[in-house]
C-alpha positions as CSV (number, residue, x, y, z in Angstrom):
1,X,145.0,115.9,121.4
2,X,146.8,117.3,124.4
3,X,150.1,119.1,124.1
4,X,152.2,116.0,124.9
5,X,150.4,113.6,122.6
6,X,150.3,116.2,119.8
7,X,154.1,116.7,120.3
8,X,154.7,112.9,120.0
9,X,152.6,112.7,116.8
10,X,154.4,115.7,115.3
11,X,157.8,114.3,116.2
12,X,156.9,111.0,114.5
13,X,155.8,112.8,111.4
14,X,159.0,114.9,111.3
15,X,161.1,111.7,111.7
16,X,159.1,110.0,108.9
17,X,159.5,113.0,106.6
18,X,163.2,112.9,107.2
19,X,163.3,109.1,106.5
20,X,161.4,109.6,103.2
21,X,163.7,112.4,102.1
22,X,166.9,110.4,103.0
23,X,165.8,107.1,101.4
24,X,164.1,108.5,98.3
25,X,165.2,106.7,95.2
26,X,167.7,104.5,97.2
27,X,165.1,101.8,97.7
28,X,161.7,101.0,96.1
29,X,159.4,104.0,96.8
30,X,156.6,101.8,98.1
31,X,159.0,100.4,100.6
32,X,159.9,104.0,101.7
33,X,156.3,105.1,102.0
34,X,154.5,102.0,103.4
35,X,156.1,102.1,106.8
36,X,155.3,105.7,107.2
37,X,151.7,104.5,107.3
38,X,152.6,102.0,110.0
39,X,154.3,104.5,112.3
40,X,151.7,107.2,111.7
41,X,148.8,104.7,112.5
42,X,150.6,103.6,115.7
43,X,151.3,107.1,117.0
44,X,148.0,108.6,115.7
45,X,145.9,105.9,117.4
46,X,148.0,106.0,120.6
47,X,147.8,109.8,120.8
48,X,144.0,109.8,120.4
49,X,143.7,107.1,123.2
50,X,146.1,108.9,125.5
51,X,144.5,112.3,125.0
52,X,141.0,111.0,126.0
53,X,142.1,108.3,128.5
54,X,145.5,109.5,129.8
55,X,145.5,106.9,132.6
56,X,145.2,104.1,130.2
57,X,148.8,103.0,129.3
58,X,147.8,101.5,126.0
59,X,147.8,104.8,124.3
60,X,151.3,105.6,125.5
61,X,152.5,102.1,124.6
62,X,151.3,102.6,121.0
63,X,153.0,106.0,120.9
64,X,156.2,104.4,122.0
65,X,156.0,101.6,119.4
66,X,155.3,104.1,116.6
67,X,158.0,106.6,117.6
68,X,160.6,103.9,118.1
69,X,159.8,102.6,114.7
70,X,160.0,106.0,113.1
71,X,163.4,106.9,114.7
72,X,165.2,103.5,115.0
73,X,163.9,101.8,111.9
74,X,162.8,104.3,109.2
75,X,164.9,107.3,109.9
76,X,168.0,105.2,110.7
77,X,167.5,103.2,107.6
78,X,167.2,106.3,105.5
79,X,170.4,107.7,107.0
80,X,172.2,104.5,106.5
81,X,171.3,104.3,102.8
82,X,172.1,107.9,102.2
83,X,175.4,107.6,104.1
84,X,176.4,104.6,102.0
85,X,175.6,106.5,98.8
86,X,177.3,109.8,99.7
87,X,180.0,108.7,102.2
88,X,178.4,110.4,105.3
89,X,179.9,109.2,108.6
90,X,178.0,106.8,110.9
91,X,176.2,105.0,108.2
92,X,177.1,101.5,109.4
93,X,176.0,102.4,112.9
94,X,172.7,103.5,111.6
95,X,172.3,100.3,109.6
96,X,173.2,98.2,112.7
97,X,170.5,100.0,114.7
98,X,168.0,99.2,112.0
99,X,168.9,95.4,112.1
100,X,167.6,95.0,115.7
101,X,165.1,98.0,115.9
102,X,162.2,95.7,115.5
103,X,162.9,93.5,118.5
104,X,162.3,96.1,121.3
105,X,158.8,96.5,120.0
106,X,157.9,93.1,121.4
107,X,157.7,94.3,125.0
108,X,155.1,97.1,124.5
109,X,153.1,94.8,122.1
110,X,152.9,92.1,124.8
111,X,151.9,94.7,127.4
112,X,149.3,96.1,125.1
113,X,147.6,92.7,124.7
114,X,147.8,92.1,128.5
115,X,146.3,95.4,129.4
116,X,143.6,95.7,126.7
117,X,141.1,97.3,126.9
118,X,141.0,99.1,130.3
119,X,144.7,99.3,131.0
120,X,144.6,96.8,133.9
121,X,146.0,93.3,134.2
122,X,143.6,90.4,134.9
123,X,145.9,89.6,137.8
124,X,149.5,90.1,139.0
125,X,150.4,86.6,137.9
126,X,150.3,87.8,134.3
127,X,153.5,89.9,134.9
128,X,155.4,86.7,134.4
129,X,154.6,87.0,130.7
130,X,156.3,90.4,130.6
131,X,159.4,88.9,132.4
132,X,159.5,86.1,129.8
133,X,159.4,88.6,127.0
134,X,162.1,90.7,128.7
135,X,164.4,87.7,129.0
136,X,163.7,86.7,125.4
137,X,164.6,90.2,124.3
138,X,167.8,90.2,126.3
139,X,168.9,87.0,124.5
140,X,167.4,87.6,121.0
141,X,168.7,91.2,120.7
142,X,172.4,90.5,121.1
143,X,172.0,87.2,119.3
144,X,170.7,89.0,116.2
145,X,172.6,92.2,116.3
146,X,176.1,90.7,116.9
147,X,175.6,87.7,114.5
148,X,177.9,87.7,111.5
149,X,175.1,86.0,109.5
150,X,173.1,89.3,109.4
151,X,175.5,90.8,106.9
152,X,172.8,90.9,104.2
153,X,171.1,93.7,106.3
154,X,174.1,96.0,105.5
155,X,174.9,97.8,102.2
156,X,178.4,96.4,102.4
157,X,177.2,92.9,103.0
158,X,179.1,92.5,106.3
159,X,178.1,93.1,109.9
160,X,180.9,95.2,111.3
161,X,179.7,94.7,114.8
162,X,179.7,90.9,114.7
163,X,181.3,89.2,117.7
164,X,183.1,86.0,116.9
165,X,182.9,83.2,119.5
166,X,179.5,84.5,120.9
167,X,176.8,81.8,120.5
168,X,174.6,84.3,118.7
169,X,172.5,81.7,116.9
170,X,171.6,79.8,120.0
171,X,170.9,83.1,121.9
172,X,168.6,84.2,119.1
173,X,166.8,80.9,118.9
174,X,166.2,80.7,122.6
175,X,165.3,84.4,122.8
176,X,162.8,84.3,119.9
177,X,161.2,81.2,121.4
178,X,160.7,83.0,124.6
179,X,159.3,86.1,122.7
180,X,156.9,83.9,120.7
181,X,155.8,82.2,123.9
182,X,155.2,85.6,125.6
183,X,153.3,86.8,122.5
184,X,151.0,83.8,122.5
185,X,150.5,84.0,126.3
186,X,149.6,87.7,126.0
187,X,146.6,86.7,123.8
188,X,145.2,84.4,126.5
189,X,143.8,87.3,128.6
190,X,142.0,88.5,125.6
191,X,140.2,85.2,125.3
192,X,139.4,85.2,129.0
193,X,138.1,88.7,128.8
194,X,135.9,87.8,125.9
195,X,134.4,84.8,127.7
196,X,133.8,86.7,130.9
197,X,132.9,90.1,129.5
198,X,129.8,92.2,129.1
199,X,128.4,93.3,125.8
200,X,130.6,96.4,125.5
201,X,133.9,94.7,126.4
202,X,133.1,91.8,124.2
203,X,132.7,94.1,121.2
204,X,136.0,95.8,122.1
205,X,137.8,92.4,122.1
206,X,136.2,91.5,118.8
207,X,137.9,94.5,117.1
208,X,141.3,93.5,118.3
209,X,140.6,89.8,117.4
210,X,139.7,90.9,113.9
211,X,142.9,92.8,113.4
212,X,144.9,90.0,115.0
213,X,143.2,87.4,112.8
214,X,144.2,89.4,109.7
215,X,147.8,89.7,111.0
216,X,147.9,85.9,111.8
217,X,147.0,85.2,108.2
218,X,149.4,87.7,106.6
219,X,152.5,87.6,108.8
220,X,153.4,83.9,108.0
221,X,153.7,84.9,104.4
222,X,156.8,87.1,105.3
223,X,159.4,84.5,105.7
224,X,158.3,82.6,102.6
225,X,157.6,85.4,100.1
226,X,159.5,88.4,101.5
227,X,162.0,88.5,98.7
228,X,159.9,86.8,96.0
229,X,156.7,88.9,96.2
230,X,157.3,92.5,97.4
231,X,153.5,92.9,97.8
232,X,153.8,90.8,100.9
233,X,155.8,93.5,102.6
234,X,152.9,96.0,101.9
235,X,150.3,93.6,103.2
236,X,152.3,93.0,106.4
237,X,152.7,96.7,107.0
238,X,149.0,97.3,106.5
239,X,148.0,94.4,108.7
240,X,150.2,95.6,111.5
241,X,148.8,99.2,111.1
242,X,145.3,97.7,111.4
243,X,146.0,96.6,115.0
244,X,146.4,100.1,116.6
245,X,143.5,101.4,114.5
246,X,141.2,98.6,115.8
247,X,142.4,99.3,119.4
248,X,141.6,103.0,119.0
249,X,138.1,102.2,117.7
250,X,137.5,99.7,120.5
251,X,138.7,101.9,123.4
252,X,137.2,105.1,122.1
253,X,134.0,103.1,121.2
254,X,133.6,104.8,117.9
255,X,131.3,102.6,115.7
256,X,132.0,99.9,118.3
257,X,129.1,97.7,117.3
258,X,130.0,97.7,113.6
259,X,132.6,95.0,114.3
260,X,130.2,92.2,113.6
261,X,129.4,93.7,110.2
262,X,133.2,94.2,109.5
263,X,133.9,90.6,110.6
264,X,131.1,89.1,108.5
265,X,132.1,91.2,105.4
266,X,135.8,90.3,105.8
267,X,135.1,86.6,106.1
268,X,132.6,86.7,103.3
269,X,134.9,88.5,100.8
270,X,137.9,86.4,101.8
271,X,135.8,83.3,101.0
272,X,134.6,84.9,97.8
273,X,138.1,85.7,96.7
274,X,139.2,82.1,97.3
275,X,136.2,80.6,95.5
276,X,136.5,83.0,92.5
277,X,140.2,82.3,92.3
278,X,139.4,78.6,92.1
279,X,136.7,79.3,89.5
280,X,139.0,81.5,87.5
281,X,141.9,79.0,87.6
282,X,139.7,76.0,86.8
283,X,138.1,77.8,83.9
284,X,141.4,78.8,82.4
285,X,142.6,75.2,82.6
286,X,139.4,73.8,81.1
287,X,139.2,76.4,78.3
288,X,142.9,76.1,77.6
289,X,142.5,72.4,77.1
290,X,139.4,72.9,75.0
291,X,140.6,75.6,72.7
292,X,144.3,74.8,72.6
293,X,146.9,77.3,73.3
294,X,144.8,80.4,72.9
295,X,145.4,82.0,76.3
296,X,143.3,85.1,75.2
297,X,140.1,83.0,74.9
298,X,140.8,81.1,78.1
299,X,141.5,84.3,80.1
300,X,138.4,86.0,78.7
301,X,136.2,83.0,79.4
302,X,137.6,82.7,83.0
303,X,136.9,86.4,83.6
304,X,133.3,86.1,82.4
305,X,132.7,83.0,84.5
306,X,134.1,84.8,87.6
307,X,132.0,87.9,86.9
308,X,128.9,85.9,86.4
309,X,129.5,83.9,89.6
310,X,130.3,87.0,91.8
311,X,126.8,88.4,92.7
312,X,125.0,85.1,93.5
313,X,128.1,83.7,95.2
314,X,128.4,86.9,97.3
315,X,124.8,86.8,98.4
316,X,124.9,83.1,99.3
317,X,128.2,83.3,101.2
318,X,127.1,86.5,103.0
319,X,124.0,84.7,104.3
320,X,126.2,81.8,105.5
321,X,128.7,84.0,107.1
322,X,126.1,86.2,108.8
323,X,124.5,83.1,110.2
324,X,127.8,82.2,111.9
325,X,129.5,85.5,112.6
326,X,126.8,88.1,112.7
327,X,123.8,86.2,114.0
328,X,121.9,89.3,115.1
329,X,122.0,90.8,111.6
330,X,121.1,87.5,110.0
331,X,118.1,86.9,112.3
332,X,116.8,90.4,111.9
333,X,117.0,90.4,108.1
334,X,115.6,86.8,108.0
335,X,112.6,87.8,110.1
336,X,111.9,90.8,107.9
337,X,112.2,88.6,104.7
338,X,109.8,86.1,106.2
339,X,107.3,88.9,106.9
340,X,107.6,90.2,103.4
341,X,106.9,86.8,101.9
342,X,103.8,86.4,104.1
343,X,102.7,89.9,103.1
344,X,103.0,89.0,99.3
345,X,101.1,85.8,100.0
346,X,98.3,87.8,101.7
347,X,98.9,86.1,105.1
348,X,100.0,89.3,106.7
349,X,99.0,93.0,106.7
350,X,101.5,95.8,106.1
351,X,100.6,97.5,109.4
352,X,102.4,94.6,111.1
353,X,105.7,96.0,110.0
354,X,105.9,97.9,113.2
355,X,105.6,94.8,115.3
356,X,108.2,93.0,113.1
357,X,110.7,95.9,113.5
358,X,110.3,95.6,117.3
359,X,111.0,91.9,117.2
360,X,113.9,92.2,114.7
361,X,115.6,95.0,116.6
362,X,114.7,93.7,120.1
363,X,113.1,97.0,121.1
364,X,109.6,97.5,122.5
365,X,109.6,101.3,122.6
366,X,109.5,101.7,118.8
367,X,107.0,103.6,116.6
368,X,106.7,104.0,112.9
369,X,105.3,107.3,111.6
370,X,104.6,108.0,108.0
371,X,104.2,111.3,106.2
372,X,101.0,111.8,104.3
373,X,101.6,112.3,100.5
374,X,99.7,115.6,100.6
375,X,101.7,116.9,103.6
376,X,100.6,117.7,107.1
377,X,101.3,116.1,110.5
378,X,102.9,112.7,110.7
379,X,100.5,109.8,111.3
380,X,100.8,106.3,112.5
381,X,100.2,103.2,110.3
382,X,96.5,103.4,111.0
383,X,96.1,107.1,110.1
384,X,96.0,108.7,113.5
385,X,98.0,112.0,113.7
386,X,101.0,111.9,115.9
387,X,102.6,115.0,117.5
388,X,106.4,114.8,117.4
389,X,108.3,115.7,120.6
390,X,112.0,116.1,119.8
391,X,112.8,116.3,123.5
392,X,111.6,112.7,124.2
393,X,115.2,111.5,124.1
394,X,114.6,109.0,121.3
395,X,116.3,108.8,117.9
396,X,114.7,109.3,114.5
397,X,115.7,107.1,111.6
398,X,114.4,108.0,108.1
399,X,112.5,105.4,106.1
400,X,113.1,105.7,102.4
401,X,111.9,103.7,99.4
402,X,112.6,104.4,95.7
403,X,114.1,107.8,96.6
404,X,111.0,108.9,98.6
405,X,111.1,109.6,102.3
406,X,108.1,107.7,103.6
407,X,108.4,108.6,107.3
408,X,110.6,107.9,110.3
409,X,111.1,105.2,112.9
410,X,111.3,106.5,116.4
411,X,113.2,104.4,118.9
412,X,115.6,104.7,121.9
413,X,118.9,106.4,121.1
414,X,121.0,103.5,122.3
415,X,119.8,101.6,119.2
416,X,122.6,103.4,117.4
417,X,125.0,100.8,118.9
418,X,123.6,98.4,116.3
419,X,125.5,100.3,113.7
420,X,124.5,99.6,110.1
421,X,121.9,97.0,111.2
422,X,119.1,99.5,111.7
423,X,119.4,101.1,108.2
424,X,119.6,97.6,106.7
425,X,116.4,96.4,108.4
426,X,114.6,99.6,107.6
427,X,115.6,99.3,103.9
428,X,114.2,95.7,103.9
429,X,110.9,96.8,105.5
430,X,110.5,100.0,103.5
431,X,108.2,98.3,101.0
432,X,105.7,97.3,103.7
433,X,105.8,100.8,105.1
434,X,105.0,102.2,101.7
435,X,102.0,99.8,101.3
436,X,100.7,100.8,104.8
437,X,101.1,104.4,103.9
438,X,99.1,104.0,100.7
439,X,96.4,102.1,102.6
440,X,96.1,105.0,105.0
441,X,95.8,107.4,102.2
442,X,93.2,105.2,100.5
443,X,91.2,104.9,103.7
444,X,91.3,108.7,104.0
445,X,90.1,109.3,100.5
446,X,87.3,106.6,100.8
447,X,86.3,108.3,104.1
448,X,86.0,111.6,102.2
449,X,84.0,110.0,99.4
450,X,81.6,108.4,101.9
451,X,81.2,111.7,103.8
452,X,80.5,113.4,100.5
453,X,78.0,110.8,99.5
454,X,76.3,111.1,102.9
455,X,76.1,114.8,102.6
456,X,74.5,114.4,99.1
457,X,72.0,111.9,100.4
458,X,71.2,114.2,103.4
459,X,70.7,117.1,101.1
460,X,68.5,115.1,98.8
461,X,66.4,113.9,101.8
462,X,66.0,117.5,103.0
463,X,64.9,118.5,99.5
464,X,62.4,115.6,99.4
465,X,60.9,116.7,102.7
466,X,60.6,120.2,101.4
467,X,58.8,119.0,98.3
468,X,56.6,116.8,100.4
469,X,55.5,119.7,102.6
470,X,55.0,121.8,99.5
471,X,52.8,119.1,97.9
472,X,50.9,118.5,101.1
473,X,50.4,122.0,102.1
474,X,50.2,123.6,98.7
475,X,49.0,121.8,95.5
476,X,47.3,118.9,97.4
477,X,45.3,121.3,99.6
478,X,44.4,123.5,96.6
479,X,43.1,120.5,94.7
480,X,41.0,119.4,97.7
481,X,39.6,122.9,98.0
482,X,38.8,122.9,94.3
483,X,37.0,119.6,94.6
484,X,35.0,120.8,97.5
485,X,34.1,124.0,95.6
486,X,32.9,122.0,92.6
487,X,30.7,119.8,94.9
488,X,29.3,122.9,96.5
489,X,28.4,124.3,93.1
490,X,26.8,121.1,92.1
491,X,24.7,121.0,95.3
492,X,23.8,124.7,94.8
493,X,22.4,124.0,91.4
494,X,20.3,121.2,92.7
495,X,17.6,119.7,90.5
496,X,17.8,122.7,88.2
497,X,21.2,121.6,86.9
498,X,21.3,120.2,83.4
499,X,22.3,116.5,83.2
500,X,25.3,117.3,81.1
501,X,26.5,119.9,83.6
502,X,26.1,117.5,86.5
503,X,28.1,114.8,84.6
504,X,30.8,117.4,83.8
505,X,31.1,118.3,87.5
506,X,31.2,114.6,88.5
507,X,34.0,114.0,86.0
508,X,36.0,117.1,87.3
509,X,35.7,115.9,90.9
510,X,36.8,112.4,89.8
511,X,39.9,113.8,88.0
512,X,40.8,115.9,91.0
513,X,40.5,112.8,93.3
514,X,42.9,111.0,90.9
515,X,45.3,113.9,91.0
516,X,45.2,113.9,94.8
517,X,45.9,110.2,94.9
518,X,48.9,110.6,92.5
519,X,50.3,113.4,94.6
520,X,49.8,111.3,97.7
521,X,51.7,108.5,96.1
522,X,54.4,110.9,94.9
523,X,54.8,112.2,98.4
524,X,54.9,108.7,99.7
525,X,58.3,108.3,98.0
526,X,59.7,111.1,100.2
527,X,60.5,110.9,103.8
528,X,57.2,109.8,105.5
529,X,55.8,111.9,108.3
530,X,55.7,108.7,110.4
531,X,59.5,108.9,110.7
532,X,59.1,112.0,112.8
533,X,58.1,109.7,115.7
534,X,61.1,107.3,115.0
535,X,61.9,104.3,112.9
536,X,60.0,101.8,115.1
537,X,56.6,103.5,114.7
538,X,57.2,104.0,111.0
539,X,57.9,100.3,110.5
540,X,54.8,99.4,112.5
541,X,52.6,101.7,110.3
542,X,54.2,100.1,107.2
543,X,53.3,96.7,108.6
544,X,49.6,97.6,109.2
545,X,49.2,98.7,105.6
546,X,50.8,95.5,104.2
547,X,48.5,92.9,102.4
548,X,50.1,90.0,104.4
549,X,51.0,89.4,108.1
550,X,54.1,91.4,109.1
551,X,55.8,90.9,112.5
552,X,57.8,94.0,113.7
553,X,60.7,93.8,116.2
554,X,62.1,97.4,116.2
555,X,64.2,99.3,118.8
556,X,62.9,102.6,120.2
557,X,66.3,104.2,119.7
558,X,66.6,107.2,117.5
559,X,69.1,107.5,114.7
560,X,70.4,110.2,112.4
561,X,67.6,111.4,110.1
562,X,69.3,110.3,106.9
563,X,69.9,106.8,108.4
564,X,66.3,106.4,109.5
565,X,65.1,107.4,106.0
566,X,67.4,105.0,104.2
567,X,66.4,102.2,106.6
568,X,62.7,102.9,106.1
569,X,62.9,102.8,102.4
570,X,65.0,99.6,102.5
571,X,62.3,98.0,104.5
572,X,59.7,99.2,102.0
573,X,61.7,97.7,99.1
574,X,62.2,94.4,101.0
575,X,58.5,94.2,101.8
576,X,57.5,95.0,98.3
577,X,59.7,92.2,96.9
578,X,58.2,89.7,99.4
579,X,54.7,90.6,98.3
580,X,55.3,90.7,94.6
581,X,57.9,88.0,93.9
582,X,58.4,85.8,96.9
583,X,54.8,84.4,97.3
584,X,55.4,84.7,101.0
585,X,52.8,84.2,103.7
586,X,54.7,86.0,106.5
587,X,57.4,88.7,106.9
588,X,59.5,89.6,109.9
589,X,60.8,93.2,110.1
590,X,63.6,93.9,112.7
591,X,65.7,96.9,113.5
592,X,68.3,97.0,116.3
593,X,71.5,98.8,117.3
594,X,74.6,96.6,117.3
595,X,78.1,97.9,118.1
596,X,77.4,101.4,116.7
597,X,75.5,100.2,113.7
598,X,71.8,100.1,112.8
599,X,71.0,96.6,111.5
600,X,67.8,96.3,109.5
601,X,66.4,92.9,108.5
602,X,63.5,91.8,106.3
603,X,62.9,88.1,106.3
604,X,60.1,86.2,104.5
605,X,59.1,82.5,104.2
606,X,58.7,82.7,100.4
607,X,60.3,80.7,97.5
608,X,63.7,82.3,97.8
609,X,66.2,82.5,94.9
610,X,66.4,86.3,94.9
611,X,69.4,87.7,93.0
612,X,70.5,91.3,92.6
613,X,70.7,92.0,88.8
614,X,71.5,95.2,87.0
615,X,68.5,97.5,87.1
616,X,66.6,95.4,89.7
617,X,65.1,96.8,92.9
618,X,67.7,94.9,94.9
619,X,70.5,96.6,93.0
620,X,69.0,100.0,93.7
621,X,68.6,99.0,97.4
622,X,72.3,98.0,97.6
623,X,73.2,101.4,96.1
624,X,71.0,103.2,98.6
625,X,72.6,101.4,101.5
626,X,76.2,101.9,100.2
627,X,75.5,105.6,99.8
628,X,75.3,105.8,103.6
629,X,78.5,103.8,104.0
630,X,76.6,100.6,104.8
631,X,76.5,97.1,103.5
632,X,73.7,94.9,102.2
633,X,73.6,91.1,102.5
634,X,71.1,88.8,100.7
635,X,70.5,85.3,101.9
636,X,68.0,83.7,99.5
637,X,68.4,79.9,99.1
638,X,65.8,78.3,96.9
639,X,62.8,77.1,98.9
640,X,64.0,78.7,102.2
641,X,62.8,82.2,101.9
642,X,64.8,85.4,101.6
643,X,66.5,87.5,104.3
644,X,67.8,91.0,103.5
645,X,70.2,92.5,106.1
646,X,71.3,96.1,105.8
647,X,73.8,97.6,108.2
648,X,74.2,101.4,108.5
649,X,77.0,103.1,110.5
650,X,75.6,105.5,113.1
651,X,76.8,107.2,116.3
652,X,77.0,105.2,119.5
């Protein structure tokens, strides 16, 4: 606050402190304190507005209303009460000032409505409303303050300033009519501003309309219940205090866009109060009639019925009210609820939550970033790391679920004008974000498992090749050398060799030949040497050695060593099944590169009906393909042959 506005606020507080001290215990304490709130709210709100927008007269008008009420109403009333109790001089004058102190506030109130929110009139013609209010004040003020009928406002019960012969009643009636007309007319510019305004000014008018609507509901209770229900006086003071507070929020634009939420909650809880009151009253009547005169049972039953109805009633009424008074909030939450229903039904994927958030909040430049459970850089919903740049001018909203921070939503900073809508929508969509985060983590772990399996297979293939070389270059060659040496010895002996010795040498050479064949077959289970020239040549060599016609359609591209090995042995298994079980007359082998994958196919024209069973060759083949991150499909209708298709991921 500036020096002047701070001085006005301090003066108001001093006046109210004096009013409380003077009136204490001479009237109900709540009556002494409640209007301190009204004056403090008026001057406090006005001082804040005037200090930040000194050229806007609304702040100064609110300060004038609050200060006038503190001095001419509260302080004067306190002095009048104390003077009547102790005999101080001037007590009746103070009481007389209190009787009409509320009337001069009509002029600044009318001006406040006419000038809201920017401090300028919609046109000079609206000045006539001020003149009507001034004439009304000129008539109503004397008509009320000099009327002998206002004696009840004085401790002595008599108005000492009454003027006999003055048509005070007629003056007051005409003056109040003009003041009411001016008050109603001052609201018309607010309606016009709302209809013509932009988004910001429309929200400002909504704040004042909300406070005005509350006042319109509460103020008519005054003439009817002022003396019967003192609580009405408290409600009137609070409703009047809400008006400057709403103007301060609107003009300073603090939480400006929360007005829709406040309006919807206000209407919803007002409706809930009325319905629950009806439920309570009806239950009391029904139970009273059912159980007789036991008011305790009736009251307890009515309380239970109202408590049971509160939560479902609140949720249902809140949806109805949001649909009417806070359409943006209703549409956003409804869109998110529809998405979650589709997600539960399996008709949507959790990664779509980012798109749904963009649609619900009406923002295209919006990203959802999740935090990996094991720490590290933030990632998007598909697992790609995202570097955070705090200087990008965008806001970060945390996304939490079940007490855990899942990540953040990054969006333009002006989204803060949506108030509490953003946290509500994020709270509704947090479950989908949690599922997407778990899917990312699952894909990461599966990727690690596949990479680990691929490394194991590659190491096993390397070990097989080493054993193959050792067998071929070591034991197999030695056995061949031994066989040749034995034949050489047999020839060297010639006819002189004993028949038994010759048979022994023949048997030894035969055993060596068998051992060599067994080693050759053993080596055949390892990576064949033909693969050194590529998968295509290896498949063609395999086809030449088959006992039935085999057509080969293979690409000349090269693939990773482990992939070629797995594909070759898959072809061997498929060809073996066609020969042994399918009773096929022809087989087609094909290998091609498709979208970064090696697709191997073995198709025969046999009897079909092949099924992968536990322990069968097809099951082992499926495991071999899966070990390389691939997939195996079997198409084997009875009487239509069998087609095995194995797909292996490989570099483009």
